[in-house]
N, C-alpha and C positions, 0 to 999 in steps of 0.2 A: 697452444702452449709452446714456448721457446725451447728448442732442443729436444722435442718429442716427435715421435712418428705416429701419425694417426692410422690405426689399423681397423678395418671393418670386417665383420662377419656378415655375410649375406645369405639369408635362408629362403629357399624356394623349392618347389617340387618339379624337377625335370620331367619331361614327357618323352614320347617316342618320336621326336622330331627335332633335328639339329637347328633349323632356322628359328623355330618357336623358342627353343631354349636360349639361343643367342639373343633374341629379342628380350626375353625375361632378364637375362644377365645384364644386358646394356641398361635396362631401366634401373636395376638395383645398383649397378656401378655408378650410373649418373647420380642417383640419390646419395650414395656414399661420398662421391667426389664433391658434390655440392656442399656437403657438410664437412669437407676438409680431409677425407680419407686419402691416403697415398698408397696403401696396400689393401686389396679387397680379396677376401677368401670366400669361395663358394663351395657347395657340397661335392661329395663323391658322385660319380655318374652324372655330372652336369651336362654332358653332351647328349646323352641318350639313356632313358631308363624305362623299363616296363616291369610290372610285377604280376605274376611270377616271370622269371626269365624264360625265353623260348628260343626256338631255332633261328629266327631272324636276328638274334643278338649279334652274331658274328658278321652278318651282312651289313650291319650299321656301324661296325667298328671302322676306325680311320687310322691312318699313319699320323705320326706326330706333326707332320707338315700339311695335314689335310685341312678341309674347310672349317672345322670347329676351331682348331688352334689358330688358324689364319684369322678367323673372326675375333677370337680373343685378343690377338695382337692389335687388330684394328680398333677394338674397344679401348684397349689400354692406351693407344695413341690418341684417340679422340678425347679421352678424359684425363690424360697425363697421370696414370696410375699404374701400379703393378697389379696384375690379376692372377689369382691362383684358383684352379678349378679342376674337377675330376673329368677324365676323358676315357671313353671306351676305345681303347687302342687295339689295333689289329694284332692278333696273336701269331704264333708260329705255325698253326694249322688252320683248317677251315672251320673248326667247331669252337675252339676256346679263344677267348680274347684276353687282353691285359687290362687290369684295373689300374689306371695311371692317373697321377696328378701332375699338372704342369704349372710352372710359374713363368709368366711372360711380362715383358714391358713393350714399349713401342718398337724396340729393336728386334724382338723375337723371343725365343725360348731361353730362359735363364737357368732353369733346373727342371728335372723330371723325377718322379718317384713311382715305382711300380709296387703295388701292395704286396707285402711279404707274407702276411698271415691271412689266409682266406677264411671266410665266415662259414665254417663247417660246424655250426653250433646252433642250439635252440631250434632244432628241427629244420635247418636250412643247410644246403650244400652248394656254396658258391663255387667250389672247385670243380663241379660238373660243367661249369660254363666259363671259368676264368682260370688262367694259369698263374702261378705265383711268380712274383718278381725275383730276380737274381740278387743274391747277397753281394753288395758292392759298397764302396765308400759313399757316404752321403753326398748328394748334390745339393748345394746351398746357393743362396744369393744374398747379396749385401745391399742395404739401402740406408742412407743417412746414419751410418755408424752402427747399425744393428745387423746381425747375421740371422737369416731365416732358414729354417729347415722344414721339410715336408714329411707327412705320413698320412695314413688312411685308416679310418674307422676301426675295424677289429684289431689293428696293430696297437691301439690304445690299451688293450688288455695285457700287453707284453712290455713290461717296464724297461727291458733291455733295449728296445727300439729307441726310446727317447734318451736312454743313457748313451747310446752310440752317437746320437745327435749332440748331446752335451760334450762328448769327447771331441767332436768336430768343431767345438767353439760356438755352437748355435745359441742365440739369445732368445729367439722366438720360434716355437714350433707351431706350424699351421696344419690342422687336422681336418681334412675333407672327409665327411661321413654321410652314410645313410644308416643311421642307428635305428634298427628295426624296433618297433614298439613291442611291448610284452610286459609281463609281470616284473616289476622293479627295474625295468630298463632305463627309465628316466633317472632313477637313483644311481644306477651303474654309470651312466653317461656323465653325470655331474661329478660323482665321486672320483672317477678315473681322471677326468680333466684336471681336477684340483690336485689329486695325488701326483700326477706327472709334473705339474708345476712346482709343487712343494719339494719333492725329492730331488729335483734337478736345479732348483732356484733359478728358473727362467720363466718367461711368459709362455702361455699356451692359449691358442685360439682354436675353437672348433666350430665348424659350420655344418649343420644337419639339414635333412629334409623336414618339412613340417608334418604334423599329423594329417591324414590318418596312418601313413606308412612309417614316417620317422617320429622321433619323440620331440623334435624341435629343440628349443632351449639352446640355440647357438649362442656361444659366449666367448668372452675373453677374460683370462685369469692372470693375475699378477704372480710374481715369484714367491709370494707367501700364501698362495691359494685363495686370494680374495677375488670374487667375481667383480670385474670392473664394468662390464656391460653385457646384457643378455637380451635376446630377441623375444623369447616366449614361444608362442605357437603360431604366430602369423607369418606371412610372407613379408619380410622386412629386413632392415639392416640395423646393426648396433655398432657403435664406434667407441674405441678407447685410445688413449694417448700413452704410448710406451716410451719409457725413458731409460737411457743408459745409466743415469745416476741412481735410479731405483735398483737396477740389477747390482751395481757395485755396492750399494749400501746393504742390501740383503745378504750378499755373499761375504761381506766383511763380518756381519753379525753371525751368520750361519754358514761357515765354510765347509759344507757337507761334501761337495765335490772334491775338495782338496784332502779331506780326512778319510775318504773311503779306502778300503784295502782289497778290493776286488775289481777286476776288469771284465769286460764283456767279450766273448769270443764265439764265433759261429759253431754250431754243432757239426760234427763230422758227417 
C-alpha cells in the first residue's frame, strides 16, 4: 500500500537458550519481511524464558550490547527491517534482572524500555526476580513518518502508560508480552489492547507467547479499536499496513486527546 508502513507481530515461545531463540526470531522475521513487513514485533522475554523463574535467570541476563541484541541487529540488517523484542537484561544486583524491550535496526539500538509495572498478580510475583524500570521520558523511534513507542505486558493494565506515550507524540504502541493464561485472560488481553487504541486514537500492536503458557492472539489494532490482523494460537506472523492518513482522519472526527482535561504525573 502506498504511504503505509507494514508492521508485523511475530508470535513464538522463547526457550532457555539465546542461540535457539535467535534462530526462531530470524525465521519469523524472514517470513514477515518476505511479506513486506518493515517493523517486526516479538514477545516479552524473547531472549530467554523459563517457567517458573529460577536461580539461573540472572546468570542468563545480558547487557544491552550483549550477544542477543547484537544478534537482533544482525537479523535487522540481513532483512532490512526494524526488530523489537523482549530482552532479559542484567540488573543492578546478582539476583534480580531487568525486563527490557529493545528496538533495533541495522545501525544498532534505537530505543529501549524497562517494564514499569511488574506482574505481582494472579498468584505470580515477578518482582521476586525482576526489578522495575525507572520512570523516565519515553524512548521512541521514527520510521516512514510514524513514531513508535514501546511497553511491556502488565503495563497494558495501566492506561496512564499509554497516555504518556500519546503525550510523546507516539502513533504506534508496540507491546511485547507474555500474557499468562488463566480464567478470562484472553478476554482481558483483547479488551485492553482495543481500549488502549481507542482511548488514545493510535495504533496498538501486541505480540504474545502462544499457548500453553501465553494466550496467543497477537494482534494489530487500528485507532478505532478494529482488529486489523491476528495470529491466533500458532507460532506465526500477522501483518497490517499502518497509515498516517488513518490517524489524522480518526483524530479529526474524535479529538479525544485534545479535549481531555487531566494530565499524567508520576506518584511521589
